[in-house]
N, C-alpha and C positions, 0 to 999 in steps of 0.2 A: 379707724381712719375715715376722714370726711370725704364725701363725694359731691362734687360740684357739676354744673352743666354749662357748656358753652353753646351760645345761641347762633343761629345762622345770620349771615350779613345781608342776604339778598332782598329781603322784604321787611322793611321797618314796621309795616302795619301789623305783622304777626308777633312782634316781640313782646307786646303787652300780654298776650295770651300765654306765651312761653314763660314769662316772668311770674305771672300770677299762679300758674300751675306749679312751677318750681317752688315758689314760696310756700305753697300749700302742701308740698311733698317733702321727701326726705333730704333734699339737696341743701348744701351748705353755702354755695356760691354761684352767682351768675357771671359768666365770662363773655367778653365780646372782643373780637379781633379789630385791628386798626390798619387801615390803608388810606392813602390820600387820593391817588388817581385810580379810583375804583368805585363801583356803585354800591357803597356801603354807608351806613350811618356813622357819624362821628361818635366814638365810643363814650367820651366823657358826657356829652350832651345826652346821648341815648340812655346811658346808665343812670344819670341823674333823674331823668324822667321815670325810668322803671323803678328806681328806688322809692319814688314818691307813691308808687302803686303797690308796693310790697311792705312788709312789716319787719321781717327778721333776716332775710337772706342777704348775704354780702354781695357786693358788686365789684367786679374785677376787670381791669383792662388787661388784654392778653394777646400781644403786648402793645402798649402805647408807644408809638415811635417818637420819643421825646425830641431827638435832634431836628425834627421837622417843625418844631414849635418854638415860639419866643419864650424865653425862660421865665421872666417875671410874670407874664400873663399866665403861663402854665402853673406857676406856684399858686397864684390866686384862684384859678379854676379848680385845681386839685383840692386846695384847702376848703373851698366853698362846698364842693361835693362831699368831702369828708365830714365837714361840720354839720351840714344839713341832713346827712344820712345817719348821724349819731355814731360815726366811726365805722360805718359798714364798707367803706371803700378800701379795696386792695389795689395798689398801683403796680401792675406789671409793666416793666419797661424794657425796651430793646432799641437797637439802632436801625433795623430795617435793611433790606437788601435790594429794593427796587430803585433803579435809576430814575424812572419817571416820577416817583414820589418825591425824590430829592430835587429833581429839576423843577417841579411845580412849586415846591417850597422855597426855591432859590437857595438851597443849601448844598455845599460841596460834599458829595457822598464820600469822598476819600478821607474826610476829617470827622466823620460821624461819631467814631468812638471817642476821640479826644473831646469833641463837642459835648457828648453825653457826660463824660467825667466832669467837665467844667460846669455843666448844668446842675449836676448833683450837689456840688459844693455850694452853689448859690441856693438851690432849693432847700437844702437842709438848714442853711443859715436863715433864710426867710421864714421857714416854718417854725424856727425857734424864736422868732420875734425880733431878730436883729435887723438893722437898717439895710436897705439895698446897697447904699454907698453912692459915691459920686454926687453928693448933694440930694439924694433921694432917701427918704426914711423907710420905716417898716412897711410891709405889704401884708394886709390882713385879708380875710379873717384868720384868727388863730385856728389851726386844725385841732381835732379832738385830742391827739397825742402831741406832746411838746415838740417832737422833731418831725412831725408829719405822719401820714398813714403808713401802714406796712408796705414796704417796697420789695418786689420780687424782680429778678432779672432773668430774661431769657437769652439764649445764645449758646454756642458750642465752643467758640475759640477760647484759648486760655485767658485772654484779656476780659472776656465776658464773665468767665467763671471767677476770676479774681475780683471783678467788680462787685460780686455778691458780698464778699468779705469786706471790701473797702467801704461800700456805701449802703448795702442792702440788708434785708432781713431774711431773704431766702432765694431759692432758685426755682425757676419755672422750666421744666424739661418737656420737650416735644418729641422725645424718642421712645421707642419700645423699651420694656423692662430689660431686655437682653443687652441693650446698649447704654442704658441710663446709669448702671452701677458705677462705671468708671468716672462719669461726670459727677455723680454724687460724691465719690471719694475725693476727687480733685477739689470740689467746693469745700469739703470738710478740711482738707489740708490747708487751703488758703485761709479758712476761718481760724485755724490754730495759729498760722503764721502772723495774722493780724491781731492775735491775742483777744479775740472776741469772746464775750461771755456766752454761756449756753450753747445752743446748737442752731444752725440755720434751718429754716423751714424748707421742705422739699414738696413741691407741687408738680404733679405730672399731668400731661395732657394726652388723651387718647382720642383719635378720630373714630367716631362710631355712627351707626345708623341702625335702627330697629324698626321693622314693619314689613309691609308687603313689598314685593319685588319692585314696584314702581317707586316706592319711597327710597329704597336702597339705590336704585339706578339714578334717581334724581340727585341724591347726596353725592354719589360718585362723580356725576357730571359737574356739579357745583364745585367740588374739591378740585377737579382737574382744571377748571377755569381759573380758580383762585391761585393755584400753584404752578400754572403754566410757565411763569417767568423763571422758575427754578431750573428748568431743563430736565427735572426728574419727576414730573407730575405723575407719570404712570406708576412709578415706584411708590410714591406717597399714597396714591389712591389704592394701590394694592394692599397697603397696610391698614386700611380702614376695617374696623371690626363690625360684623353685622349679625352675630348670633349671641344669645345670652351666655353661652359657654365661653366663647372667645373673650367677651368683656369681663366675665367673672375671673377667668384665669389671668388676664392682664392686671386686673385690680389686685389680685392676690400676689402677683409678681412684684408689683410696686410696694405692697405692704412688706414683703420680705426684704426689700431694699431700704426700708425705713422711711418711705414717703409719708407725709402727713395728710395729703389730700390728692385725689385724682379728679381731674376735670374731664368729663365726658363731652367731647366737642362734636356737635351735630352740624353738618352743612345742609342737610335736607330741611325744607321749610315746614314739614308736617308737624304741628305742635303735639300730636298724639304720641310722638316719641318721648316726650317728657314723662308720660305715665308709664310707658313701656320700660324706659330706663330706670324709673323709680322702683319698679318691681325687681329689676335685676340687681339694683344696688342695695337692697335691704335684706 
């Protein structure tokens, strides 16, 4: 099973160090979260920059809030990053739950799921080289794969899980192994209902921090700030794993569920966590 690493969002100046260390280590993928009304780097821009400073590691949005973006431009941006990274882009997509993000993007939050479904139809068509329509022709460049990069969907509602089978290549889970099994089974059921070939990819995310007490405390504080809007930030922070044993057991749990990859997501900015986590994951 592959192990990726999610980078902190608070300090863009540190991300190059994180990326270069991860690229030199055992990690398969670099992940970056997305928000609009928050002090974080825009993920497509940041990952494009980091891909230019790495040679093999994949770059993954985790997850990109597609409904906040104009569809034709998003198609072009994604295809550009995919093409210029040699197919190393993995596009994790979701709808987002922050009212202020949608307000700033002038998007009706209540329609975000329907908007995403409509966007996927257009994105797949454009990445296949078809005209945009309404008097507008194709939008390039052509991505590395004929129908665009690998697409994962995050979310927990039935509509989000069905979306994996309708439009995607796999599922991105943000829950503990004890809760993820039912979600995986539901995705597999939808996959069969849509008569999809093969199996969906399953990518799991674990919130982790390794290091001295001040590193762990800093990560917990950053997580709490990021997830305050959910109303359950204390519960989310309590689930952060901070010992090698906890992390190894969670990775093993996801392996038992059939996960293809686990993303170890770090909210603390100390880049030495990359080396510590590399030792745990090998």
